N, C-alpha and C positions, 0 to 999 in steps of 0.2 A: 489361319494365316500358316503359311507354307513353309515347311523347316527345311532351312538349306546349309549345306556344308561347301564352303565356297574354299578352294584352293585360286590364287591367283599366282598364275607359274610368269617371271620373267624370263623371256627367251634373250639366247644369244648370249650368254655370260662368257666373257672373254673376247668378246670380238675385237674391244676397241677400249681404251681407257674413259670414254665419254660413256660406253655404255656401264662398263666396270663401277667408273664413280655414281651412275643412274641408278643402278641397280642395289647399291649399297644405303644409296638414299633412302631406297624405297623401303628396304627393312627397315633401315633407323625410325622412318616413320610411320612404319606398321600399314603401308599399303600394299604389299604382297608377303605371301607365307613360303614361297618355293622361286627358284632359279633353275636353269638347266644349262651348262658349260658345252662352249664348243671347244674340244680339246685340241684341234689341228689350228688353231687360229692363234698369233702372235702373242696377245695379252692372257692367254689361258693359265698361263704359272703367275702373271698378276693377280687373276681374280681367285685363284686359289688361296695366295697369300692372303687376300684382302677381305675374303669371307672367313679365314682362320681368326686373323685380327680380329675383326666386329662381330663373331660370335654364331654365324649362320653357316658355317660350314656343313652342319649336317644336315643342310636345306639345300642342298646341292647334287641336280642330277645330271646327267648326260642330255646333251642337244646333239645326237646322233647328225653328222653333218658330210653331205656327198655332191654338195653344188655350191662350197665357195672355200677358197681358201685353199692353199697346199697341202697334197694328201700326206698322211703319215705312210703312208706305200707306195712302189713305184711302180707295181703292173697298171694301173688304173690310168698312170698317164700316155699308154699308150691306145686308149679306147678312141680316141677322139673327142672328149670329154672335158677336156683341160683348154686354157688359154696359151697364148705365147708365151706365158712366165711360168708355167707348169701348174696354174691356179683352177681348180673344180669349176665347173659353170652350171647354170639350169638348164644346158642343150641335154644332159643326161634326163631331165622330166619328159622333156621332148622327145627324145631314144625312148624312151620306156614307156612312152603312152602311143607309140606308132609302130611298135615290134611287138610278136609275138613270142620272140626267139631272143636272147643276147647272145646265146654259143657260149660252151663250156670256157673261153678265154677271159669273157666279159663278166661272168657269172662270179668265176673265181676271184676274180679281181676287187670286184666288188664286195665278195664275203669277204676277202682277207681286209679290207680296208675298214669296213664295219668292225669286225674283229680287232683290229687295230685300236681302233679308238676306243672300244670296250675297255681293252687292255691300257691305255694310257689313262684313264678315267680313275680305274683300280690303283696304277702306278701314283697317281697325284694324293694317294691315299683318303680317296672318298668314300662314303659308306652308303650317303642315299641309293636307294634301290629300283631309282624311278629313271625310265628313258623316254625321249620324245625325239621329235628332229626337225633341222631346217627346211623349211619352204614342204614342210610334212612329207618329205622323201620317205618314211619308214608308211607311207600309208599306198605306196605304189605298188599293183598286182607281186610283178618281181623283183620286189625289195623286201616285204614285208616279212614273206616266210623266213629268209637269210636272218633279219632282225629279230624274230622272233626264239631261232635255234640260237644265234649269241650269245643273247639275253639270257637264255636260259643256262648256259656253258660260264657266264659270266655273274650268275647270280643275281639279275636285277628281278625285283619281285612286281613293280607297278608299270605301266604303258599307256602313254595317250592315246584315246580313242579317236577316231576321225570326227570332223565338226559333225554335231548333230541338233546344235540351236538354231535353228531355222523354220522359216516359214512351211505351211504346209505345200511339199512338191505338188508342183506343176505334172501337169501328163507328161510331158516333154522330158520330165527330171527324172522318170521312174527308173531306168536303168540306173541311175547315177546314186539313186534311193537304195535300191536293190544291193549294188555294189559296197557302197557304205556299212548296209548290215550285213553284210556275211565279212567285212573286214573287220568289222566291231564286233560279231561274235566269233572271231580267231581269238583278240587280244581278249575279250571278257571271260574266254574258258579257259584260259591259259594265266593272264596276270590282273593283280588288282587294278582298278581302274574307277575314273570317277562316271557317273550315270550321264551326266550331260561335257560339251566341249563346246566353245567357242570363245569370240572375241568380245571385249568388253561392250563394243557395238551391237553384237550378238544377244548379249547378257541382257543389254537396256530395252532391245527390242524384242526379246521372245523368252527371256530367263527369269524373268521379276514372278510369275506365277509358276513356276517348276520348283516339284520337292525332290528333294535328295541331294546327291555331290555333286558339284556343279563345277568342274574348272573354265576359268577366264584365263586366257593369253594376253601379255602386254610385252611391248619390247622397250624399257625404258632406255633413255640418254640424257645424261646433262651436258649441256652444252648452251654457251652465252647467257650464263646463271639463269637457264629454264629448264626443269626436269619434264620432260616431254615422252610422247611415244613415236619411235622413228618410222613408224609406218602409217598414223593416221595422224601424227602430229599434234594431237591436241595434248592440252596440259594433265599430266598426269594425276597428279593431286585431285584436281577437278574431275576429271573421270573415276576414279574410285572414291571420292569420298562418300560415305555412307555403306560402303559394303563391309558388310561382318565378315573378318576372316575365318576359317575353321584352325583349331587349335588343337 
């Protein structure tokens, strides 16, 4: 029998009232044991109040976000990664993957936004020391170093690794595998971390025979009287049935 220590983390806390309610319901039903907050989103303060009222405020970490919603800082607005409403977009990911240099202006703007989100997390009075990110933005080559530096500055102790619950890598994916191993070493050598990370589908396909600590990522939303995952649209209670959480 494999000994597993499972963390089920609900991403996107603070994104909307439906997400906030879904995450609160997941805690109530003991389907998850951690969530991470998007501090720049309109419903972040509501999320913190909800977590405090329902007793899971110490299980709220930071969901670093550079790809959605309005930024907390101004300089990032002038880099071409925001839309007509001054909201951040996934265009940043495309740029990061197709350039070797962001330039001093772009680098400084992203560093400012990362630090501003970590500072606001602390200003909310939250004490969980974990950080991960929206759309896995901290995995990117140009972002991870800044995230690590800021996380140390603001006292974060644990960080999500890159997805490694997956089938054997095909020869054509060897570069991606090496990249993940390098980035995961950078994280694991400086922060607490789980041994494995992936989605619920990853876990069901490739994680059942693993031993050690495993983080499973979910995206709860409560809408039309149904608790589901906003990414794969499956019923979360059915998906998480039988998973024993790490206390």
